[in-house]
N, C-alpha and C positions, 0 to 999 in steps of 0.2 A: 656296920659296914666293913670295918677292918677285919672282923672275925670271918665274915662270909668270904672275903677275898682271900684270906690266908688258907682257908679250907680248900678253896678252888685251886690254889697253887699246889697243894699237896696231893691232889687226886692224880691217879695214873691217867695219862693222856693216850687214847688209842691212836693207832695209825689211821690215815685217811685214805679212802678210795673214792675216786670220782671219774665219771664218764669223760669229762672234758676239763682240762686244766690249762690255764694260760701261764706258761713258764717263761723264763728268760730267753729260751730258744724258740718260743712261739707256742701254739696250741699243741697239746699232746692228748692222746686218747687212752682210756682205760689205765688210769694212773694211780699208783700207790705212793703216798707221801709218808716216809718213815720219819717220825719225830723223836728227837732226843734232847733233853735239857733245854727245851724252848726253841730249838732250831730244827731245820730240815736236814736230817742226816743223809737222806737219799731220795731220789725221784726215779721211780721205776715205771716206765710207760709200756703199754701193750701187754699188760699182765692181768690176771684174774684177781678178784678180791680174796682176802683170806678171812677166816673166822675172827670175829672181834673188831674188824675194820669198821670205822665210822663212815657210812656210805652217803655219797652226795652225787648230784648230777653235774654241776658246774662250779668250778673254783677259779677265782682270780685273786691277784695280790690285793692286800689292803692298802689304801692310799694314805699318804701323809697329808695332814691338814696343817699347812705351814704358817697359818696366822690366825690366832684366836685371842679375843678378850673375853674370857669365860663369863665374867660377872655381868656382861651386857646382855646375856641370855635373859636375865630377869626383867629387862626393860623392853624386850621385843614387842613392837606394836604400840608402845606408849608415845612415840614421837610422830605419829601419823595424823596429826591435827594441824591444819594450815594456820599460820599466824597472820597478822595484819600486813606484814611485808613479805617479800619473796623469801621462801625457805631455802636453806642450803645446808651443807655440812656444818657450818658454824652455828646455825640455830639448833640443829640436832645436837651439837656438842654441849650446848647449854642444858638441854634435857638430861644428857648423860651425866654431866657434872652433878646436877641435883640428885640424881639417883645414886651415884657413887658416894656422895658425901653422907648418906644416911646409913650405909651398910656396915653391920658389925661382922666380926670374923666367922661366927656360926652361919649367918645368912650368906656370906660370901662363899663359904665351902659348900653349902647346900645348893647354891645356884651353879657353881662350877661342876659339881658332881652331876647335876641334871644335864648340863651341856655336854659333858663327856659321855654320859649314857646315850644321848641322842646322836653324838658323833659315831660311836661304835655301832649303833643300830643302823646308821646310814652307810656303813662300810669303811669308815676311817679307822686306821689302826694306831695312829700316832698323831700327836698335836704339838705344834709350836706355840706355847702359851706366852704371849707378849704381855708380861705381867707388870703393870705400873701402879697398882693400888697398894701402897706400902705402909702407910701410917694410920693412926687413929683418926676418927672423924674431925677432931680439932686440929689435926696436923702434927700432934705430938707423936714421937716414936714409941712403939710398943717396947716393953722390957726386952722382948726377943725381936731383934731387928727383922728377922725372917718370919714373923708371926703369920702374915698373909701368904707369903711364899710357901710356908709349911702347909697352909690350907689347900693350896694348889696341889702340892705333892700328895696330901691326904685324899683329895678328890680323885687323882689319878690312881692312887693305890686302891681306893674303894671300888673303882670301876674297872681297873685293869688296862686302861688306855695308856699306850706308850707316851712318854713325856719328854719333850725338849723344853726345858724351862728357860725362859729368856727374861731375866729381871731387867727392868727398864731403867736407864739413867735419864732423869728428867730434872733440869735445873733452871730453865728460863721459859718465859712466855712467848718470846719472839726472837728473831734474828739479832745477832750482835750482843747477846748476853743480857737482854731485857729482864728485869726482875720478874719472878713468877707472880701470877695472880692469886688472890685469896682462894678462888675455887680450885686451884691446883695444889692445895696444901697437902693432900694425902700422897702426892706423887714425888715430892722433892727430895733429892739427895745431893750432897757434894761428893767429890771423888773419894774422900776417906770413908764416908758412911756407905757409899756404893760398894767399895771394895769389901767392906765388912759384910754387907748384904750378899755379895756374890759368894764369898767364902761360906756363909751360912746356907745359901741355896745348895751348894755342893754337899754340905753335910746332910741336909734334909732329904736329898734325893739319893744318897749313897746306897740305900737298900732297895731302891726301885729297879726292877729289871730293865736293863738297857737305857736307863735315863741319861740324858745329856743336859748339861748346863752351858748355855752360851751367854752372850751379852746382847743388849738392845739399847743403843743410844736412840732415844725416842724419835728424833727428827733433827734436821738442821735448825729448826726454830728453838728446840729445847736444849741445845748444847752449843758451846763455843768450839772453835777449832781445836784448841788444846784439850778440852774435855773429851771431844769425840775421839781424838787420837789416843788419849790415855785409856779410854774404855775399850777401844779396839785392841789395844796392846794387852789388856787384861784377858782377852779371849784366847790369845795364842792362836792355835789352829782350830779352835771350836767355832761354832756358828756366831755370826754377827748379823743381826737383823735391824733394819731401820726403815721407818716411814719416810717416804720421799715423793714429792711432786704429785700429791694426791689431788690437789685443787689448783685451779688457775690462780686464785688469790695468793697461794703459797709461792707460785712461780714468780708472780709480779713482785712480791715482797723480797724474794731472794735476789731478783735482778736489781731492785732499788738498793739493797744492802751491799751486794758484792759485785754487781755488774755481770754476773753469770747466772745461768739457769741452775736449779738445784742439783740435778744429776751431773751436769758438767762440772759444777763446783766440787761435788763429792769425788768424782773421778780424778780431778786435778789435785785434790788436797788430802785424800785418804787412801790407804793401801787396799783398795777394793780388789777382792780376788774370789776364788771359788768357795770360800767359806762365808761369803756375804750373801744376804738376801735383801733385795731392794723391794720393799713392800709397796704395792700400787704402781709407782713410777708412771702414773697415768699420762701425765703431760710431758712428753719427751720429744725431742726433735731427732732427725736422722743421725746427727753426729753423736748424740747421747746414746742412741740405740746401738750404734757401732761400738762405742766405748764399753757399754755393758757386756755385749757379746764378746769382745776381745778380752775383757777381764775374767770371763768365765763365771760371773755372778748369776744368781737365780733371781728372776723377777717374780715376786709374790703377788699373784692376781687373786682378787676376791670378788668375783663377778656379781654375786647376789648383793653384797653390801655396797659395792660401788654403784650398782643400779639403784639401790634403796636410797643412797645419799645423793644421787645425781652427780657423781664425780666426773663421769666421762668414760671413754672407751680407750683402752691401751692399744697402740698400733702393733698388734701381735704378728701379723703377717710379715711385717718388716723385720721384727726380731728373728723370726724363724728363717727368713731369707738369709740372715747372717749366722745361722746355726746357734742362735741364742737359746737360753734355757728358762723355763718357767715352771711354777707349781701353783696350786690353788689353796685358798684358805677360806674359812667361814667368818673371819674378822668379828663383826658385831654380833654374830650368831642370831640374827633376826629370823633366819630360816635355815635350819641345819639339814642339808640334803645334798649328798655328794653328786647325784645325777643332775640336780638343778644347777650346781656350780659349773659342771662341765658343759651342760647343754646351753646355759646362758653365755658362757664364754664363747662358744661357737656362734650362737645366734646374734650376739652383739657384733661380731665380725661380719656376719652376713648382712646385717642392717647397714653397717658402715660402708661395706664394699659393694652392696647390692649384687652379691654372688652367693653361691652355695658351696658347702664343703671347703671352707677357707683354711681351717687347720688340718693339714694333711701331710702325709709322707708318700713317697712313691708306692703305689699299689695297695696302700693301707685304706681301710675304712676310716671314716672320720672319727668314730667312736674309739677305734683302736689307736689312732694317732694321738688323740687327746689324752687317752689313758696312759699311753707310753711316755709321753712328754711329762705329764703330771706326776707319774710314778718316779721318774728319774729326778725331776726337779725337787720333789718333796723329800726324797731320800738324801739328796745332796744338801739341802737346806737344814734338815733336821737330824742328820746323822743316822738315818735308818737304812734298811736293806733294800727297799724298793721292790725289785723283781723277785720272782719266786724261783729259787735255785738251791742246789745243795750248799749247805753251810750258812744260808741266810736265816734270819729270824723267821720263825713260823708264824707270820702275820698274814692271814689270808681270809677270804670271804667266800661263802657259797651263795649262789643265787637260786631263787625259787624257780626251778624249771617248770613248775605247774602253773606259773603265772601266764595268763593269756598273751602277754606281750612277747613271751619267749617261745610260743608254740612254733614248731617247724623252723627254728632258728639254730644255727650252728656257728661255732668259732666266732669270727669278728662280728657277724650279724647279731650275736648275743649282746655284745657291748653296744652296738648301735641301738638295739631295742631298749636296753636298760637306760641308756643316757637320753635318747630322743623320743622313745615311744611308750614309756611306762607312765601310767597315771599315778601309781603309788610306789612304795618302796619295794624293790625286788630282793632285798637282802634277806637271806634265810638265817645263816649262821656266820659268826665272826670269831676268829681265833687271834689272840695276840700272845706272843711268846709261847705258842703251843697250847694255851688255855682257851677253851671254848667259853666265850663270854656272852654270846648272843645265840639263842636257839629259837627258831620259828619267828625271827624278827624281833624277839624280846630279850632285853638284857637280863641277866640272872638276878640283878638287884634292882630292877626297874621300880617296883612298887615301894620298896623301902626308901629309895632315893627320891622318888616323886613325892612321897609324903613330906619329907623334910623340905623339899623345894616349895611345895604348896604352903607350908607353914611360914617359910621365910617371906614369900610374896605377900601373904596376908598381913604380916607385920610391916613390910616395907610400903605397901600400897594402901594401908589404912588411913 
């Protein structure tokens, strides 16, 4: 896999010509994208193609996937069996722990690479990997503290997916510094070992194009106040991601511990700002929403996973009314589909409000509005470029204009059709840092990576 990716890096990348391109300034027609050193050197609209141009019909920016646990791709579908009592996030977590505790580094890398191939084929160009599986199955540290973080970097390298690596600090089982449970033994660090892990992650990603290393205090349950502040300080201006207020049980426990709701406590006690991503934040009140928006933080919404786990629905219209920011992620990777995340985001709001076209901006189509919000939020949370403009990373997607869902559609109507009216994946090609990694909807290393994934699952599920 490594060799294949390095060959792809060294190939000459042709310039791109497309009939329609969604740029930072809106839709442009008859566009040539001039690529140099993995970036967009120039955008020429209203021009003819030139010999050697790679020709396409529709090009849009690649979206950032701001929250992923790649290894959970291997357990997709394994927690869909009803138990004797009411199932919830907490019963799902028990299944996840059992799966995570069996996995060796080779299996972990194989599963991560498969997840990243599927993300690219879906139209994502970058991922925020919220990485908390650090130690061996018995909880002992590997000789290389970054052994499994290195496997994340290797999976990104092998697939070409842009990486924001977010090593997770996890020290406790519940609020107030409760000792971790035995099932959490692969996750646990103290501040000293976490600092060493963070430095190792920066070394491991040094040669990956446009890689970013942030920090991820797992949650208020898994950190004390002092630990949270110390981890945030280690980030500097880099991304800080945290799970928060995903379940009502978490809110109740936080209230019992501190007298405050989780997001309210975080805003009062931590330096939340534009480099922070509050993942889920499902159960928030109006004051908390106002605080998130005022801080300029991004809310990381994962609609498919949140629906799968029965978490609830984030009050998005209230956040948007306060000019708040959000992006989307695939989280548990139970179903990796960019259009599904965006459509479910809107549909959950429609069901809640009993109204149509809830996520909107003045005169925009709903598809365009959701796409623009998610592009901006993903770029802010992951350190990517977001919109397609001169000087930005050459991360973009071509759509299959011959798909029936796109017949007689133009401009914003293309996005509406892709997100809301397509039965299958409309992604044709995907470029990251100017390298074409997906052609005809198929990743260049799909079969190679799928074979390793299949072997890993056969071992894990036997």
